[in-house]
N, C-alpha and C positions, 0 to 999 in steps of 0.2 A: 389574141386572147379576148374572149367576149367580156362584156360588162359583168355578167353573172360570175364568170370564172374569176375575174379580178376581185369581185366582192367576196367570193368564197376564200380566196387566198388571204385577203385582208382580215377577214373574221378569224381564220385559222391562226393568224399571227397575233391578233390582239385579244382573241376570245379566251374562254368560252363566252357565249351570249350573255350569261349572267353577270359578267364583268362590265358590260356596256351600260352605263347609266343613261346616256343621252347621245343620239346620233342625228346630225342634220348636215346640210351643205350650204355653202355660199356659191358664187359663180364658178369658183375654181377649186374648192377644197372640200373634202370630207372632214367634218369636225366632230370630234369625239370627246366625251367625258367618261372616264373609266374608273372603276374601283381600284384601290391600291396605287393609283397614280401613274404607274409606268407602262410603257409598251416597248417592244423590241425594235428600236428605231432602225438599226442597221439591217435587220432582216427585212423590214418593210421597204426600205430603200432599194433592195435588190429585186423586188417584185416588178415585173415588166408593166409599164403603164404608170408607175408611181414616179412623180417628178421631184418629190422632196417631202420632208417631214419637218414641221415647225411645232413649237410649243408656245402658247400664250396663256400665262397663268396656269390654271388646271385643265386647260383645253388643248388637246392634240389636234393638229391640222395636217392632214395628208393631202398634198398637192397633186391634183389629177388633171387640171386644165379645164378650160371653158367647155361646157356641154358634157364632157366626160364625168365631171363631178356629180352632176344631176343624175345621170343614168346609173352610175355605180352606187350612189347613195340609195337610190330606189331599190336596187337589188340587195344592198346591204341590209336595209330595213326589212325587206321581205324575208331574208334569212333570219333576222332577229325574231320576227314574229313567228316564223315557222318553228324555231327552237323553243320559243317561250309560249306556244299556243296551249290553251287549256283543253284537256280532253273533253270530247262531247259524250253525252249519255242521254238516255231516254228520260223524259220527265216522269216524276213520281207524284204521289198524292201528298196532301198536307200531313196526313197521319204518319206516313212512313218517314217523312222528313223530320217530323217532331220526335219520332222514336229514335232517330239517328243521332241526336244531340242531347246533351244534358241542359238543364235549366241554368241560365246565366252564361252559357257558352255561346254568346252571340256571334263572335267572330268565326268560329268553326262552322256554325250553321249557315251564316251568311255566305261564306266561301263555298260551301257545298251547293247551295241553291244557285249561286252565280255560275258555277261550273256546269250545272245541269241546264242552265239557260244559254249555253254557248252553242246554239244552233245557228245555221246560216241566216235564217229569217230574223232571229232575235239579235244577232250580231249586226245585221243591217240596221235594225231599229236603234241599236246602240250607237252606230255611226251618226244617224240622224240626231240623236240626243247630244252627241259630242259637238255638233255644230252649234247648238243653242246654249249649252252649259256655260261657255265663257261669257255669254251675253247676259246671263241671269243676274249678276250683280248690278248691271245697268237697269234691268227691269225692276229690281227691288228698290233701288234708290229713287228712280223716277216715279215708280208707282206709289211709293210712300210719300214723296213730295206732293204728287197730285192728290192723293187721298187726304193728307193733312191740310193741304190748301183748301180743298173742298169743304172740309169741316170748318175751317176758320171763316170761309166766306159765307157759310150758312149762319154762323154766329153773328158776323158783321159784314153784310153784303157790300157796304160802301167801300170796304177795303180793296175791292176788285180794281178800282181805278188807280191805286197807288203803284209807284214804280217797283216796289219790292214784290208785291203780289204778281205783277206782270213778269218780272224776272223769274220768280219761282214757277210761274206757269210755263215759261219757255224751258226752264230746266226740267220740269216734270214731263214735258213732251219730247225731250231730246232723244231719248232711247228709241222712240217710235219714228221720229224724223229720220234717223240714220239706220233704222233696222235693216233695210234691204242691203245696205253696204256691209254692215256687220256680218250678216248671214252669208253674203257672197264671199267675203274674205275667208270666213271659217269653213264654208262648204267646200270650196276648191281645195283648201288645205287638207281637209278630212278625206276628200276623194282622190288625193294624191297629186294635185297640181300646184301651181304657184299662187299663193293666197291673193296677192294684189291684182292678179288678172280677174279673180272673182269680184274684187271690189270695183274694178273698172267696169265690168259688165253690169253689175248691180247699179252703178251710177248711171250708165247708159240707159237702163230700163226705167230709172227714176227721174231722168233729166227733164226739167220743165219745158225745154224747147221741143220735146216730142209732141206737145199739144198743137204745135203749128205745122206738123207734117202729116200728110195723108197720101195714101197710095191706092189708086183705083177707087177713089171715093171713100176709102176706109181710113178713118183718122186714128193715129196712135194716141195712147193715153199714158201719161207718166205714172209709173207705179202699178200699172194693171197686172193683176195676177199675184201681187204681193210676194210673200216669201216663197210661195209655191213655184211661181215662175222663176225666181232666183235660184231655187234648188235645182230646177230642171236645167237651166242654162249652165249652172256650176258643174253639174254632172257631165254635161256635154263638153264643156270647156276642158275639164280635167282629163276626160277620155281623149279628146283631140290632142291636147298638149303631150300626153304620154305617147300617143301614136307618132306625133311629129318628132319627138326626141329620138325615137328609134330609127327614123328614116332620114332625117336631115343630117348631113355631115357635121362633125364636131365644130369645124371652123366657122360654120354659118348658124349653128344651133342657137347661139346666145341672142341673136337679134331676129332671126327668121322665125323661130318657133313662137315667141310671144306675139309677133306681128300677125302671123297667119292665124293664130288662135283667136286673137281679139277681133280680127276682121270677119272671119267665118262665124264666130260665136255671136257677134253683134247682129248679123242678119238672122241667125237662128233664134236669138233672144226676142227680137222684135216681130218676126214673122211667124214663129212657131210657139216658143215658150210662153210669151205673154198671152196670146189667145187661149192656149191650152190651160195655162196656169190660172187665167181669169175664170174659166169655166169651173175648174177644180176648187178654187178658193171661194167662189160664190156658192158652190154646192156645200162646201164645208160650213160656211157661215150660216147658210139657210138651214142645213140639217141640224146643227147644234142648237140654234135658237128655237127652231120650230119643235124639235123633240122635247125641249124643256118647257116651251110655252104650251104646247098641246098636252104633253104627258104630265106636266106639273110634278106633284109630289111623288107620283108613281115612278116617273123617270129618275127623279132624284134619289128615291129609295134604292132602285136597281143599281144606279151608278155608284152611289155612296157605299153600298154593300159589296160591290164587286171590285172596288179599287185595290184592296189589300191583296186578294188573289192575283190581280193583274200585276201588282208590284212583284210578287213572288215569281210569276211567270215571265217577267221581263218585258211584257208588252206595253207597260205604262209609258215607256220612253217614246213611243210613237205619238203620244198625246202632246208632246212639247211643241211641235210645229203647229198643231191645231190651236193651242193656247195663243201662240204668237200671232197666228193669222187673225184670230178673234180680237186680240188686242189692237192689231194694226187696223182692222176694219171698223170696229165699234168702240174702241177705247177701253173696253173691259172684256174679260173672259168670264162667262157665266158658268163654265165648267169647273174652274178651280175651287170656288167656295164649296161646291157640292163634293168634290173629291177630297178636299181638305178635311172633311168630317170623319174620314176613316182614321185619321190620327187622333181625333177626339174620342172615337170609340176605343182606341188602344189605351188611352189614358184612363177612361172609365173602367175598362176590363182589368187593367193593371191595379187600380185602386181596390177592386173587389178581391183580387188575389192577395194583395197586401193585407187586407182586413181578415182574410180567412186562413192564410197559411200559418203554420207553426215553424216553418223553416227559417231560421235566422239569416242564413245566407241569401235566400230568395228575397226576404224582406229588404236586405241591404242592397241587393241588385235593383229592386224596384225603386227604393228611395233615391238611388243615384241616377236612375234613368228617367224618373218622372219629371223633374224640372225641364230637361231638354225635350221631353215628349210634349209638354205643355207649350213649349216654344216652337213646336212644329218639326222636331227631329225625332222620328218614330222608330228608327232602326234598332236602337238598344232595347226598346220594349217589345218589338216584333220578334227579333231573333234571340233575345235573351230571356224573355218571359212568356208571352202569350202563345207563340207558335210551338215551343217545346212542350208546353202543357196541353195543347190541343184544343180543348173546349173553350178556354178563355179567348182564343183567337176567333172562334165562331161568334162569341159574345161581342168582341170588338167589331166584327163585320156588321152585326145587327145594330150596334150603336152608330156606326158610320152611316148605315142605311137610313136610320131615322133622322139623323142630323142632316143628311143629304136631302131628304124629303122636305125639310123646312126651307133649306136654301133654294131649292128648285121651285117650290110653291111661290115664293116671293121674288124669284129671279134675281137673286143677289149677284152682283158682278164685282170683279176685282180688277183694279188697274195695275196690279203687280203680278209677277211670275217668279216662282222659285222659293217662295216662303209659304208657310202653312201655320196651322194652330192659331194661338192668340195673336202673334204679330201681324197676321194677315188682315185682322180687323181694320187696321188703320187705312188700308188701301181699298176697302170695299165701299160701294155706293150706298150701303144701308147697314151701318155699324150695329145698331141695336138688334136687327134681325139676324145678322151674322153671329153675334154673341149668343142670341137665343138658340140658334141651331147648334152652336158649339156646346152650350150647356145641355141640350137635349142629347147630343152624342155622348157626352160624359155620363149622364144619368142612365141612359138606356144601356150603354156599354157596361156600366157597373151592375145594373140589375140583371142583364142577360148573363153575364159571366157568373154572378152570384147564384142564379138559378141553375145554370148548367153545371156548375161545380167543376172540380178537377181532382186528380190524384195528387195529393200533397207529397212532394218529394221527401224522402227520409232526411232528417237533419244530418 
């Protein structure tokens, strides 16, 4: 019986797929959390290849043996994804999406757009985003610590020599110090390999001892290529590990696969991924900074105005590694303050709708969504208010464009990632200008939505 056939029989016994809450494996067992608690234990024990069934708390453990557990779990997860996959469809215009949902029906419209974005390219971007999303809380914490510390030191520069300030400086830089390792762990996991192998390879690429090694007169550089190089080697390592799992006998798989993966991936990392990643990361940094430096307000206007449509199209997820690379290279990302203005435009446009509408239900929706919108969570306003109404969404884009022009003109940078709106101010390197740009996005979004108008829904 093949691994896929065994996985199919296990899913047939414990399924359907909707019952499976979580599935993963250790070295010897497929571990499952299922709805309603129970599985047919005796039926599963009769399946060839199953060595036993145990229960620990609310987790069921199907014993398959070393090596076998990894391979069968991979096939099992693939079956779950296949049965739970979202249907793909062609993209549509903003107006058609707006007509398909009612005002305030944010969840339905959000789900509709998400399904329309389930194309292979956008799903690939979603995978890239999934690598960085777990790291965002660290970016937020460390970025805010750095931002607030900088504000305090501007007020009282002598405090920089104090132990507390020095400890806070270390804490603020910690996320960036360990960034490559965090990305390596998450990337190999997302790509289908063993997470800690990704961490090991990222540590190899960041190891300070590399500085003392050279080959044919070419010196290695710790951390060269940043997160781009780590993503490249993680993709290679995950691919190699999966290939090895298929070809190495089960009795050797547990130790031979990780050994060969790390050995081969180390050479690939240092000889290929770091040079290639270095060129790509340098190009990303130069392109981002030069486009804003030379384009100034015009570039900021275009980026700020285009961000909301990018969110709808699902391509905004590809910006996350660019932010991370800029943070790692320069200590700030100059793109985030520009793009954050799109949320400000949403707030202004929603305020205009609130002022003009006679629909009590719509006013209630806006009143509940505005506070979180100001704090940088714009989905309730986008999918529940401005997008269904159509024209206010365009007004929000205009507001975001004007706010983005202000941020880009002054090249405001942010030391944090993952936050937006008013909270982002504390992590920026020019708080007054950031707040000015945010106020501009509010005001222009309000004015644009007011002038454009909208068809007020019937009460």
